[in-house]
All heavy atoms as an XYZ file, in Angstrom:
827
protein
N      69.080     91.926     97.749
C      70.255     92.731     98.002
C      70.287     93.870     96.997
O      69.921     93.710     95.849
C      71.517     91.898     97.885
C      72.736     92.704     98.135
S      74.336     91.880     98.277
C      74.118     90.297     97.628
N      70.744     94.994     97.453
C      70.957     96.156     96.600
C      72.450     96.190     96.274
O      73.267     95.709     97.046
C      70.616     97.442     97.338
S      68.973     97.475     98.049
N      72.770     96.781     95.133
C      74.181     96.893     94.806
C      74.450     98.085     93.906
O      73.560     98.589     93.232
C      74.715     95.617     94.157
C      74.138     95.287     92.813
C      74.691     93.995     92.232
O      75.094     93.113     92.999
O      74.718     93.884     91.002
N      75.716     98.525     93.957
C      76.218     99.557     93.062
C      77.428     98.967     92.365
O      78.329     98.439     93.014
C      76.653    100.840     93.810
C      77.192    101.871     92.831
C      75.520    101.410     94.622
N      77.421     99.035     91.038
C      78.567     98.570     90.266
C      79.029     99.694     89.353
O      78.291    100.638     89.081
C      78.225     97.328     89.413
O      77.176     97.664     88.507
C      77.809     96.165     90.290
N      80.255     99.566     88.859
C      80.791    100.546     87.918
C      81.571     99.808     86.830
O      82.214     98.794     87.080
C      81.688    101.588     88.625
C      82.937    100.964     89.217
C      82.053    102.725     87.668
N      81.455    100.344     85.622
C      82.243     99.882     84.486
C      82.962    101.116     83.960
O      82.314    102.096     83.566
C      81.350     99.287     83.403
C      82.040     98.866     82.114
C      83.004     97.698     82.390
C      81.029     98.471     81.069
N      84.287    101.097     84.006
C      85.044    102.253     83.539
C      85.596    101.982     82.149
O      85.849    100.831     81.787
C      86.211    102.579     84.498
O      87.026    101.429     84.645
C      85.688    103.016     85.847
N      85.770    103.056     81.396
C      86.311    102.932     80.044
C      87.694    102.301     80.112
O      88.530    102.695     80.917
C      86.384    104.300     79.381
N      87.899    101.301     79.316
C      89.195    100.646     79.271
C      89.352     99.493     80.243
O      90.205     98.638     80.050
N      88.557     99.453     81.306
C      88.695     98.385     82.294
C      88.156     97.070     81.755
O      88.708     96.007     82.030
C      88.001     98.745     83.597
N      87.055     97.143     81.017
C      86.487     95.951     80.423
C      85.823     95.003     81.397
O      85.449     93.897     81.022
N      85.692     95.395     82.633
C      85.000     94.536     83.605
C      84.225     95.387     84.586
O      84.548     96.540     84.839
C      85.973     93.623     84.338
C      86.955     94.337     85.228
C      87.939     93.341     85.868
N      88.953     94.057     86.592
C      88.926     94.285     87.889
N      87.924     93.836     88.606
N      89.889     94.945     88.480
N      83.211     94.776     85.123
C      82.353     95.444     86.092
C      82.945     95.263     87.486
O      83.380     94.167     87.842
C      80.965     94.822     86.015
C      79.936     95.479     86.858
C      78.617     94.791     86.678
N      78.633     93.566     87.467
C      77.573     93.021     88.025
N      76.392     93.543     87.831
N      77.664     91.941     88.734
N      82.950     96.332     88.263
C      83.459     96.263     89.638
C      82.324     96.552     90.610
O      81.555     97.500     90.410
C      84.585     97.266     89.838
C      85.816     96.956     89.017
S      87.136     98.167     89.249
C      86.475     99.561     88.339
N      82.230     95.768     91.644
C      81.231     95.952     92.693
C      81.738     97.009     93.665
O      82.824     96.883     94.221
C      80.990     94.629     93.413
C      79.929     94.614     94.497
C      78.557     94.908     93.901
C      79.927     93.260     95.191
N      80.942     98.064     93.875
C      81.333     99.142     94.782
C      80.686     99.035     96.150
O      81.290     99.403     97.155
C      80.983    100.500     94.171
C      81.670    100.866     92.864
C      81.208    102.244     92.406
C      83.179    100.823     93.014
N      79.436     98.576     96.192
C      78.731     98.507     97.473
C      77.557     97.548     97.366
O      76.989     97.376     96.290
C      78.225     99.885     97.880
N      77.221     96.921     98.498
C      76.036     96.069     98.571
C      75.306     96.360     99.871
O      75.884     96.884    100.828
C      76.388     94.564     98.534
O      77.189     94.250     99.674
C      77.103     94.193     97.263
N      74.033     95.989     99.891
C      73.218     96.180    101.089
C      72.046     95.217    101.019
O      71.402     95.091     99.980
C      72.700     97.621    101.152
C      71.777     97.896    102.304
C      72.257     97.965    103.594
C      70.426     98.080    102.088
C      71.411     98.224    104.661
C      69.562     98.336    103.138
C      70.061     98.412    104.430
N      71.782     94.518    102.107
C      70.635     93.612    102.169
C      69.435     94.381    102.699
O      69.345     94.660    103.881
C      70.941     92.408    103.064
C      69.852     91.373    103.083
C      69.622     90.737    101.714
O      70.572     90.346    101.052
N      68.386     90.651    101.293
N      68.538     94.752    101.806
C      67.362     95.523    102.198
C      66.237     94.585    102.623
O      66.034     93.543    102.015
C      66.897     96.392    101.035
N      65.503     94.983    103.633
C      64.408     94.161    104.149
C      63.087     94.435    103.449
O      62.136     93.678    103.616
C      64.256     94.398    105.650
O      64.008     95.773    105.898
N      63.030     95.521    102.662
C      61.788     95.879    101.980
C      62.099     96.810    100.817
O      63.188     97.395    100.763
C      60.837     96.578    102.953
O      61.340     97.867    103.268
N      61.152     96.978     99.897
C      61.358     97.941     98.815
C      61.597     99.365     99.335
O      62.393    100.103     98.771
C      60.059     97.852     98.009
C      59.606     96.444     98.203
C      59.936     96.162     99.655
N      60.937     99.748    100.412
C      61.141    101.090    100.976
C      62.576    101.261    101.476
O      63.224    102.273    101.206
C      60.159    101.372    102.111
C      60.319    102.779    102.686
C      59.210    103.150    103.646
N      57.884    103.086    103.080
C      57.357    104.011    102.278
N      58.062    105.068    101.954
N      56.134    103.870    101.811
N      63.093    100.268    102.172
C      64.468    100.337    102.670
C      65.451    100.353    101.493
O      66.438    101.098    101.502
C      64.759     99.173    103.640
C      66.231     99.128    104.017
C      63.893     99.293    104.893
N      65.172     99.576    100.463
C      66.022     99.574     99.272
C      66.033    100.954     98.619
O      67.090    101.459     98.206
C      65.538     98.519     98.277
N      64.877    101.578     98.521
C      64.767    102.904     97.916
C      65.550    103.937     98.726
O      66.266    104.769     98.165
C      63.285    103.312     97.807
O      62.618    102.363     96.973
C      63.129    104.694     97.225
N      65.451    103.875    100.036
C      66.200    104.800    100.892
C      67.703    104.595    100.735
O      68.478    105.559    100.718
C      65.783    104.631    102.352
C      64.357    105.069    102.683
C      63.990    104.662    104.107
C      64.197    106.564    102.479
N      68.134    103.339    100.618
C      69.558    103.041    100.451
C      70.060    103.602     99.118
O      71.125    104.206     99.063
C      69.810    101.535    100.536
C      71.260    101.188    100.474
C      72.159    101.215    101.501
C      71.993    100.771     99.315
N      73.405    100.840    101.050
C      73.323    100.564     99.714
C      71.649    100.561     97.987
C      74.314    100.140     98.829
C      72.631    100.138     97.108
C      73.951     99.933     97.532
N      69.293    103.405     98.049
C      69.699    103.930     96.743
C      69.838    105.449     96.802
O      70.819    106.014     96.319
C      68.722    103.494     95.641
C      68.890    101.990     95.374
C      68.923    104.299     94.360
C      67.840    101.407     94.465
N      68.879    106.123     97.414
C      68.943    107.584     97.539
C      70.174    108.019     98.330
O      70.860    108.977     97.959
C      67.670    108.111     98.183
N      70.485    107.303     99.408
C      71.655    107.631    100.224
C      72.946    107.387     99.452
O      73.898    108.176     99.543
C      71.643    106.812    101.516
N      72.997    106.292     98.687
C      74.190    106.001     97.884
C      74.402    107.070     96.825
O      75.525    107.491     96.569
C      74.103    104.622     97.210
C      74.209    103.439     98.142
C      75.464    103.403     99.000
N      76.667    103.619     98.231
C      77.777    104.173     98.725
N      77.840    104.549     99.974
N      78.830    104.349     97.965
N      73.325    107.511     96.179
C      73.455    108.570     95.174
C      74.031    109.838     95.791
O      74.896    110.491     95.207
C      72.103    108.866     94.530
C      71.647    107.901     93.452
C      70.201    108.172     93.080
C      72.542    107.985     92.225
N      73.562    110.175     96.975
C      74.061    111.360     97.663
C      75.553    111.219     97.977
O      76.341    112.142     97.757
C      73.267    111.590     98.941
O      73.761    112.700     99.634
N      75.942    110.058     98.480
C      77.355    109.811     98.801
C      78.216    109.822     97.539
O      79.338    110.352     97.546
C      77.499    108.480     99.537
N      77.704    109.255     96.459
C      78.450    109.238     95.201
C      78.637    110.653     94.665
O      79.701    110.989     94.148
C      77.739    108.369     94.172
C      77.793    106.888     94.495
S      76.677    105.889     93.480
C      77.357    106.141     91.850
N      77.609    111.490     94.786
C      77.679    112.859     94.278
C      78.828    113.633     94.917
O      79.451    114.492     94.271
C      76.354    113.577     94.520
N      79.138    113.329     96.166
C      80.232    113.998     96.862
C      81.583    113.740     96.203
O      82.522    114.510     96.377
C      80.287    113.555     98.328
C      79.064    113.931     99.135
C      78.884    115.434     99.245
O      79.890    116.155     99.387
O      77.725    115.887     99.166
N      81.687    112.656     95.442
C      82.949    112.268     94.815
C      83.122    112.850     93.406
O      84.206    112.774     92.842
C      83.051    110.744     94.740
C      82.900    110.043     96.072
C      83.969    110.450     97.053
O      85.149    110.512     96.716
N      83.565    110.757     98.279
N      82.063    113.399     92.846
C      82.096    113.888     91.476
C      82.423    115.379     91.431
O      82.312    116.084     92.424
C      80.754    113.645     90.787
C      80.363    112.195     90.691
C      79.040    111.820     90.821
C      81.299    111.199     90.481
C      78.652    110.493     90.732
C      80.931    109.869     90.391
C      79.615    109.514     90.508
N      82.791    115.859     90.233
C      83.030    117.294     90.087
C      81.690    118.025     90.260
O      80.629    117.414     90.180
C      83.694    117.621     88.748
C      82.819    117.319     87.543
O      81.641    117.717     87.542
O      83.316    116.701     86.594
N      81.718    119.336     90.529
C      80.483    120.061     90.866
C      79.356    119.932     89.844
O      78.199    119.785     90.230
C      80.951    121.515     90.989
C      82.382    121.405     91.394
C      82.903    120.192     90.670
N      79.674    119.988     88.565
C      78.618    119.887     87.548
C      77.949    118.511     87.586
O      76.721    118.414     87.582
C      79.183    120.143     86.162
C      78.123    120.090     85.079
C      78.697    120.393     83.707
O      79.853    120.737     83.557
N      77.864    120.255     82.700
N      78.744    117.452     87.634
C      78.180    116.105     87.699
C      77.475    115.880     89.026
O      76.431    115.230     89.082
C      79.258    115.040     87.487
C      79.757    114.999     86.056
O      78.979    115.330     85.139
O      80.936    114.634     85.851
N      78.027    116.409     90.105
C      77.413    116.238     91.428
C      76.021    116.861     91.455
O      75.077    116.263     91.978
C      78.298    116.860     92.505
N      75.886    118.049     90.880
C      74.583    118.710     90.841
C      73.585    117.855     90.071
O      72.446    117.658     90.505
C      74.711    120.091     90.205
C      73.402    120.789     90.044
N      72.725    121.341     91.107
C      72.624    120.995     88.957
C      71.597    121.858     90.683
N      71.507    121.664     89.375
N      74.005    117.340     88.949
C      73.144    116.494     88.111
C      72.732    115.220     88.858
O      71.565    114.842     88.868
C      73.887    116.162     86.816
C      73.189    115.204     85.938
C      72.096    115.441     85.160
C      73.519    113.832     85.749
N      71.734    114.301     84.492
C      72.592    113.292     84.834
C      74.515    112.996     86.252
C      72.630    111.968     84.423
C      74.555    111.685     85.833
C      73.614    111.189     84.937
N      73.688    114.565     89.512
C      73.395    113.324     90.241
C      72.425    113.581     91.387
O      71.536    112.778     91.653
C      74.701    112.651     90.738
C      74.407    111.525     91.711
C      75.508    112.136     89.545
N      72.562    114.729     92.056
C      71.647    115.046     93.158
C      70.207    115.244     92.676
O      69.269    115.081     93.442
C      72.132    116.280     93.895
C      73.332    116.008     94.770
C      73.698    117.215     95.610
N      74.919    116.961     96.334
C      76.114    117.414     95.962
N      76.240    118.169     94.897
N      77.184    117.121     96.677
N      70.027    115.610     91.416
C      68.689    115.820     90.876
C      68.003    114.505     90.502
O      66.776    114.441     90.423
C      68.750    116.722     89.632
C      69.343    118.083     89.898
C      68.635    118.821     91.021
O      67.428    118.937     91.002
N      69.384    119.292     91.985
N      68.804    113.478     90.272
C      68.264    112.179     89.878
C      67.671    111.490     91.100
O      68.246    111.522     92.186
C      69.384    111.298     89.278
C      69.893    111.926     87.992
C      68.929    109.878     89.041
C      71.098    111.262     87.444
N      66.534    110.877     90.916
C      65.910    110.078     91.966
C      65.663    110.915     93.227
O      65.871    110.460     94.335
C      66.801    108.865     92.271
C      66.061    107.712     92.890
C      65.043    107.071     92.213
C      66.394    107.254     94.145
C      64.366    106.008     92.779
C      65.725    106.189     94.719
C      64.707    105.568     94.036
N      65.216    112.157     93.016
C      65.073    113.054     94.160
C      63.622    113.415     94.485
O      63.376    114.156     95.428
C      65.870    114.339     93.907
O      65.358    115.012     92.775
N      62.667    112.880     93.737
C      61.271    113.222     94.008
C      60.528    112.042     94.624
O      60.908    110.882     94.447
C      60.532    113.650     92.725
O      60.412    112.517     91.862
C      61.255    114.784     92.011
N      59.465    112.365     95.339
C      58.640    111.312     95.936
C      58.062    110.397     94.870
O      57.957    109.191     95.077
C      57.505    111.920     96.755
C      57.993    112.587     98.028
O      59.117    112.278     98.476
O      57.247    113.414     98.579
N      57.702    110.968     93.714
C      57.129    110.155     92.640
C      58.123    109.116     92.137
O      57.759    107.978     91.863
C      56.676    111.045     91.470
C      55.486    111.915     91.785
C      55.869    113.199     92.540
O      57.057    113.580     92.560
O      54.958    113.811     93.123
N      59.392    109.510     92.019
C      60.422    108.563     91.584
C      60.607    107.459     92.619
O      60.762    106.286     92.268
C      61.737    109.289     91.325
C      61.681    110.197     90.115
C      62.864    111.138     90.033
O      63.351    111.614     91.078
O      63.280    111.408     88.902
N      60.590    107.819     93.892
C      60.733    106.824     94.960
C      59.542    105.865     94.962
O      59.714    104.645     95.093
C      60.860    107.508     96.317
C      62.143    108.247     96.480
N      62.545    108.758     97.690
C      63.121    108.588     95.608
C      63.707    109.369     97.552
N      64.066    109.281     96.303
N      58.327    106.411     94.825
C      57.121    105.572     94.812
C      57.138    104.604     93.622
O      56.760    103.444     93.749
C      55.859    106.436     94.777
C      55.603    107.209     96.052
C      55.335    106.333     97.261
O      54.759    105.241     97.099
O      55.712    106.738     98.374
N      57.569    105.092     92.477
C      57.652    104.245     91.290
C      58.643    103.106     91.499
O      58.368    101.954     91.135
C      58.055    105.084     90.078
O      58.191    104.270     88.943
N      59.793    103.406     92.084
C      60.802    102.369     92.356
C      60.253    101.336     93.336
O      60.409    100.125     93.134
C      62.072    103.007     92.913
N      59.594    101.803     94.400
C      59.036    100.867     95.387
C      57.951    100.006     94.766
O      57.876     98.803     95.036
C      58.493    101.635     96.595
C      59.584    102.175     97.486
S      58.971    102.918     99.012
C      58.316    104.464     98.411
N      57.121    100.593     93.926
C      56.063     99.820     93.266
C      56.654     98.755     92.358
O      56.168     97.617     92.323
C      55.149    100.752     92.470
N      57.697     99.101     91.640
C      58.373     98.135     90.766
C      58.876     96.948     91.574
O      58.640     95.787     91.223
C      59.548     98.809     90.029
O      59.021     99.841     89.194
C      60.335     97.818     89.195
N      59.554     97.226     92.688
C      60.096     96.150     93.522
C      58.992     95.368     94.209
O      59.095     94.152     94.360
C      61.080     96.723     94.539
C      62.373     97.193     93.904
S      63.545     97.830     95.112
C      63.071     99.567     95.174
N      57.925     96.033     94.617
C      56.811     95.354     95.284
C      56.138     94.348     94.352
O      55.579     93.350     94.814
C      55.791     96.366     95.794
N      56.213     94.599     93.050
C      55.645     93.670     92.069
C      56.598     92.530     91.718
O      56.283     91.695     90.880
C      55.257     94.429     90.795
C      54.099     95.395     90.943
C      53.926     96.216     89.677
C      52.811     94.645     91.291
N      57.776     92.523     92.353
C      58.731     91.450     92.115
C      59.704     91.723     90.989
O      60.459     90.838     90.588
N      59.713     92.939     90.496
C      60.628     93.309     89.413
C      61.882     93.967     89.992
O      61.857     94.523     91.082
C      59.946     94.295     88.458
C      58.701     93.745     87.800
C      59.008     92.626     86.828
O      60.061     92.681     86.165
O      58.196     91.690     86.736
N      62.957     93.927     89.220
C      64.181     94.621     89.607
C      64.067     96.098     89.261
O      63.493     96.458     88.235
C      65.386     94.049     88.881
C      65.717     92.635     89.315
O      65.236     92.211     90.382
O      66.463     91.960     88.595
N      64.624     96.948     90.104
C      64.727     98.375     89.817
C      66.191     98.660     89.532
O      67.075     98.251     90.285
C      64.259     99.218     91.014
C      64.525    100.678     90.817
C      63.710    101.434     89.995
C      65.608    101.281     91.421
C      63.965    102.781     89.780
C      65.871    102.628     91.222
C      65.043    103.372     90.405
N      66.452     99.352     88.435
C      67.819     99.686     88.051
C      67.896    101.148     87.658
O      67.041    101.652     86.939
C      68.285     98.815     86.868
O      68.164     97.442     87.221
C      69.730     99.103     86.510
N      68.945    101.809     88.119
C      69.212    103.196     87.777
C      70.633    103.247     87.229
O      71.571    102.811     87.900
C      69.072    104.073     89.024
C      69.303    105.561     88.871
C      68.265    106.174     87.928
C      69.234    106.234     90.219
N      70.802    103.743     86.012
C      72.113    103.791     85.370
C      72.560    105.231     85.199
O      71.799    106.067     84.717
C      72.057    103.103     83.985
O      71.565    101.769     84.154
C      73.429    103.052     83.334
N      73.794    105.507     85.623
C      74.384    106.839     85.509
C      75.611    106.773     84.613
O      76.440    105.884     84.765
C      74.842    107.359     86.874
C      73.853    107.406     88.008
C      74.557    107.799     89.288
C      72.747    108.385     87.692
N      75.729    107.731     83.720
C      76.914    107.874     82.889
C      77.634    109.132     83.346
O      77.151    110.241     83.122
C      76.525    107.990     81.414
C      75.766    106.787     80.909
C      74.378    106.741     80.967
C      76.457    105.687     80.400
C      73.691    105.631     80.518
C      75.762    104.571     79.945
C      74.384    104.552     80.009
O      73.698    103.454     79.566
N      78.776    108.950     84.012
C      79.530    110.079     84.546
C      80.970    109.943     84.072
O      81.623    108.936     84.334
C      79.483    110.121     86.091
C      80.293    111.295     86.618
C      78.046    110.190     86.585
N      81.452    110.991     83.388
C      82.778    110.981     82.776
C      82.910    109.739     81.896
O      82.138    109.537     81.001
C      83.878    111.058     83.835
C      83.953    112.431     84.496
O      83.637    113.423     83.822
O      84.322    112.494     85.673
N      83.864    108.910     82.195
C      84.108    107.704     81.397
C      83.643    106.448     82.124
O      84.119    105.352     81.845
C      85.603    107.577     81.081
C      86.147    108.724     80.259
C      85.517    108.762     78.874
O      85.437    107.748     78.199
N      85.060    109.926     78.461
N      82.702    106.601     83.043
C      82.235    105.473     83.848
C      80.728    105.308     83.745
O      79.986    106.275     83.579
C      82.630    105.671     85.311
N      80.313    104.048     83.861
C      78.884    103.714     83.897
C      78.606    103.107     85.271
O      79.145    102.055     85.613
C      78.510    102.699     82.786
C      77.034    102.352     82.871
C      78.872    103.246     81.422
N      77.782    103.800     86.061
C      77.404    103.329     87.387
C      76.000    102.732     87.305
O      75.109    103.330     86.712
C      77.390    104.479     88.396
C      78.738    105.099     88.631
C      79.188    106.157     87.843
C      79.567    104.621     89.638
C      80.428    106.726     88.049
C      80.812    105.194     89.856
C      81.246    106.239     89.062
O      82.474    106.799     89.277
N      75.816    101.575     87.923
C      74.503    100.937     87.944
C      74.122    100.674     89.396
O      74.832     99.969     90.114
C      74.495     99.617     87.137
C      73.128     98.966     87.215
C      74.890     99.872     85.687
N      73.009    101.264     89.817
C      72.439    101.012     91.143
C      71.232    100.128     90.921
O      70.381    100.429     90.081
C      72.019    102.320     91.815
C      73.157    103.287     92.122
C      73.333    104.285     91.002
C      72.900    103.983     93.429
N      71.145     99.014     91.643
C      70.030     98.102     91.420
C      69.551     97.492     92.730
O      70.288     97.391     93.700
C      70.434     96.997     90.447
O      71.512     96.242     90.958
N      68.284     97.092     92.697
C      67.661     96.427     93.839
C      66.436     95.702     93.330
O      65.873     96.063     92.300
C      67.252     97.441     94.904
N      66.028     94.682     94.055
C      64.782     94.033     93.671
C      64.767     92.546     93.880
O      65.476     92.011     94.724
N      63.964     91.888     93.074
C      63.695     90.462     93.230
C      64.959     89.620     93.121
O      65.105     88.623     93.818
C      62.670     90.012     92.203
N      65.889     90.029     92.261
C      67.123     89.261     92.101
C      67.919     89.204     93.394
O      68.772     88.368     93.569
C      67.990     89.851     90.985
C      68.695     91.106     91.389
N      68.068     92.328     91.405
C      69.962     91.313     91.816
C      68.934     93.249     91.827
N      70.078     92.658     92.076
N      67.599     90.102     94.286
C      68.375     90.241     95.502
C      67.636     89.790     96.754
O      68.037     90.081     97.850
C      68.784     91.693     95.651
N      66.557     89.093     96.581
C      65.860     88.576     97.742
C      64.709     89.406     98.238
O      64.105     89.073     99.249
N      64.382     90.506     97.578
C      63.197     91.265     97.962
C      61.993     90.574     97.347
O      61.846     90.514     96.138
C      63.276     92.708     97.459
C      64.292     93.601     98.148
C      64.300     94.979     97.492
C      64.001     93.733     99.620
N      61.157     90.011     98.165
C      60.014     89.251     97.678
C      58.874     90.165     97.293
O      58.684     91.222     97.890
C      59.550     88.271     98.761
C      60.587     87.257     99.212
C      60.031     86.422    100.350
C      61.016     86.377     98.053
N      58.094     89.776     96.292
C      56.931     90.582     95.919
C      55.987     90.727     97.105
O      55.818     89.793     97.886
C      56.273     89.774     94.810
C      57.292     88.819     94.340
C      58.228     88.584     95.488
N      55.388     91.884     97.235
C      54.439     92.139     98.320
C      53.166     92.700     97.732
O      53.205     93.522     96.829
C      55.030     93.133     99.310
C      56.255     92.593     99.996
C      56.838     93.638    100.912
N      58.073     93.127    101.458
C      58.385     93.170    102.729
N      57.574     93.732    103.583
N      59.517     92.685    103.157
N      52.063     92.271     98.272
C      50.790     92.827     97.827
C      50.462     94.029     98.693
O      50.847     94.080     99.866
C      49.662     91.784     97.936
O      49.631     91.286     99.272
C      49.897     90.636     96.971
N      49.754     95.008     98.134
C      49.395     96.181     98.940
C      48.507     95.792    100.118
O      47.741     94.842    100.033
C      48.623     97.062     97.960
C      48.938     96.529     96.611
C      49.298     95.093     96.781
N      48.604     96.536    101.185
C      47.778     96.281    102.357
C      48.337     95.155    103.215
O      49.410     94.640    102.974
N      47.574     94.793    104.197
C      47.992     93.729    105.118
C      46.998     92.592    105.054
O      45.802     92.803    104.899
C      48.044     94.263    106.546
C      49.064     95.326    106.726
C      49.030     95.826    108.150
N      49.964     96.903    108.288
C      50.932     96.917    109.178
N      51.062     95.943    110.007
N      51.756     97.927    109.244
N      47.505     91.415    105.187
C      46.628     90.249    105.277
C      46.257     90.051    106.729
O      47.111     90.048    107.600
C      47.331     89.003    104.724
C      47.711     89.066    103.255
C      48.483     87.806    102.872
C      46.473     89.197    102.392
N      44.997     89.914    106.996
C      44.537     89.740    108.375
C      44.043     88.312    108.541
O      43.282     87.808    107.722
C      43.425     90.718    108.680
C      43.907     92.143    108.577
C      42.768     93.103    108.782
N      43.201     94.427    108.399
C      43.377     95.415    109.246
N      43.130     95.239    110.512
N      43.778     96.583    108.823
N      44.470     87.677    109.607
C      44.013     86.303    109.832
C      42.512     86.277    110.107
O      41.950     87.188    110.706
C      44.805     85.845    111.044
C      45.280     87.092    111.709
C      45.351     88.153    110.657
N      41.892     85.233    109.636
C      40.453     85.053    109.887
C      40.303     84.339    111.222
O      40.959     83.331    111.484
C      39.827     84.206    108.775
O      40.087     84.852    107.539
C      38.343     84.055    108.986
N      39.438     84.874    112.053
C      39.187     84.264    113.371
C      37.845     83.549    113.307
O      36.829     84.133    112.994
C      39.170     85.341    114.483
C      38.879     84.712    115.825
C      40.476     86.111    114.509
N      37.909     82.265    113.577
C      36.661     81.471    113.590
C      35.936     81.701    114.886
O      36.522     81.706    115.966
C      36.979     79.998    113.408
N      34.619     81.855    114.808
C      33.817     82.095    116.016
C      33.385     80.804    116.639
O      33.326     79.770    116.118
C      32.606     82.940    115.682
């Protein structure tokens, strides 16, 4: 499962903002990118511009997918105003490690 949480100054507790059950590291990566875009719409223009620049390159997406494919969690932390946003996905959420390529069944002759 992927999730977005926030910790605001003074609140002293983490709040869950959104969750999503991703079927693969690629789907998780796409969800994180979409959530960042949606979150940017809620911020002031300067912060929104900065948030849109984060996690916006193919290399960043490939790195995140590789991390999750190896069974590790991927986490992205944003500090905006007085809040700490954490976007995460990976093994903790049911995304199983995957090896590159496809396994092909052996056919006995």
